[in-house]
C-alpha positions as CSV (number, residue, x, y, z in Angstrom):
1,M,-30.0,60.4,16.7
2,N,-28.3,59.0,13.3
3,D,-24.6,59.6,13.8
4,M,-23.8,58.2,10.2
5,K,-22.3,61.0,7.8
6,A,-22.8,61.4,4.4
7,E,-19.4,61.0,3.5
8,Y,-16.0,59.5,5.2
9,D,-12.7,60.8,4.5
10,L,-10.9,57.4,4.5
11,S,-7.4,59.4,4.3
12,K,-7.6,60.2,7.9
13,M,-8.0,56.7,9.3
14,K,-5.6,54.7,11.0
15,S,-5.2,51.7,8.5
16,R,-3.9,48.2,9.8
17,R,-3.1,44.7,8.6
18,N,-5.5,42.0,8.7
19,P,-3.8,39.9,11.7
20,Y,-6.3,36.7,10.3
21,A,-5.4,36.7,6.9
22,S,-2.4,34.5,7.4
23,K,-4.8,31.7,8.8
24,L,-7.4,32.2,6.2
25,K,-5.3,31.3,3.0
26,R,-3.8,27.7,2.4
27,P,-2.6,26.2,-0.8
28,V,-4.8,24.0,-2.6
29,T,-4.2,21.7,-5.6
30,L,-6.8,20.7,-7.9
31,R,-6.9,18.2,-10.8
32,L,-9.2,19.1,-13.6
33,L,-9.8,17.8,-16.8
34,Q,-8.5,19.3,-19.9
35,D,-12.1,20.1,-21.4
36,V,-12.4,21.9,-17.9
37,V,-9.8,23.9,-18.5
38,G,-10.9,25.1,-21.8
39,Y,-14.1,25.6,-20.8
40,L,-13.0,28.1,-18.0
41,K,-10.5,29.9,-20.5
42,G,-13.0,30.3,-22.9
43,V,-15.5,32.0,-19.8
44,A,-12.6,34.2,-18.8
45,A,-12.2,35.4,-22.4
46,K,-15.7,36.1,-22.7
47,L,-15.5,38.0,-19.5
48,A,-12.5,39.9,-20.8
49,R,-14.2,41.1,-24.0
50,L,-17.4,42.0,-22.0
51,L,-15.2,44.2,-19.6
52,G,-12.8,45.5,-22.4
53,A,-9.9,44.2,-21.4
């Protein structure tokens, strides 16, 4: 009754672009304080060190 395979060969599948992708993306502008930008850069640096980048 279970039609699921243990593995699927994705190279044999027909691929196509997502027709809705262009409708999902919109440009957005956010104004951030300098201390917020500094905090986010610090978080990104810590994450990069953890990931070994």
